[in-house]
C-alpha positions, -999 to 999 in steps of 0.1 A, spaced: 95 400 752 67 424 742 49 396 723 49 373 754 32 397 778 -2 398 760 -2 360 756 6 357 793 -22 381 803 -47 360 784 -36 325 791 -21 326 826 -50 308 843 -47 279 819 -10 278 823 -12 278 861 -39 251 860 -19 229 837 12 233 859 -8 225 891 -24 194 874 9 181 863 24 186 897 -6 169 913 -5 138 891 32 133 887 44 148 919 28 124 943 35 88 950 -1 77 949 -7 84 912 26 67 902 17 38 923 -18 36 907 -3 36 872 23 10 882 -4 -12 897 -26 -8 865 3 -19 843 10 -49 866 -27 -58 864 -25 -58 826 6 -80 826 -10 -105 850 -42 -107 829 -21 -115 798 -3 -141 818 -36 -156 829 -48 -158 793 -16 -177 783 -19 -201 812 -55 -208 804 -45 -216 768 -18 -239 781 -43 -256 804 -66 -263 775 -39 -278 755 -27 -300 784 -63 -310 791 -67 -322 755 -35 -341 757 -45 -357 790 -79 -367 776 -62 -383 746 -39 -402 769 -67 -414 791 -87 -425 760 -60 -449 751 -59 -455 713 -22 -458 711 -14 -423 725 4 -436 755 25 -460 734 33 -434 708 43 -409 735 65 -435 753 82 -444 721 88 -408 711 98 -392 744 113 -421 763 127 -442 735 108 -474 745 108 -504 722 87 -536 724 104 -569 732 117 -585 701 118 -552 681 151 -540 667 160 -504 670 179 -488 642 199 -456 648 212 -435 620 238 -407 623 223 -373 617 230 -358 583 258 -333 581 
């Protein structure tokens, strides 16, 4: 206990200031709300970046579909299973 007293006499203002700052920042609702809002803002900005990338990809796909050049036909055959009249569709069982 004797070694603690000289340390306390020297550093008590710093210790008191640190405790008061910690109580101020973490003891009130405003600071916690500020941190929570900042984290939400970061998450939303990331989400916006992802959505902008998706928009770019979809815009390119739309431009390819509007340009023609077989994109519509290829997409209809692949996703909807369309075949032309007179074509024969072959279906094979998936490998085991």
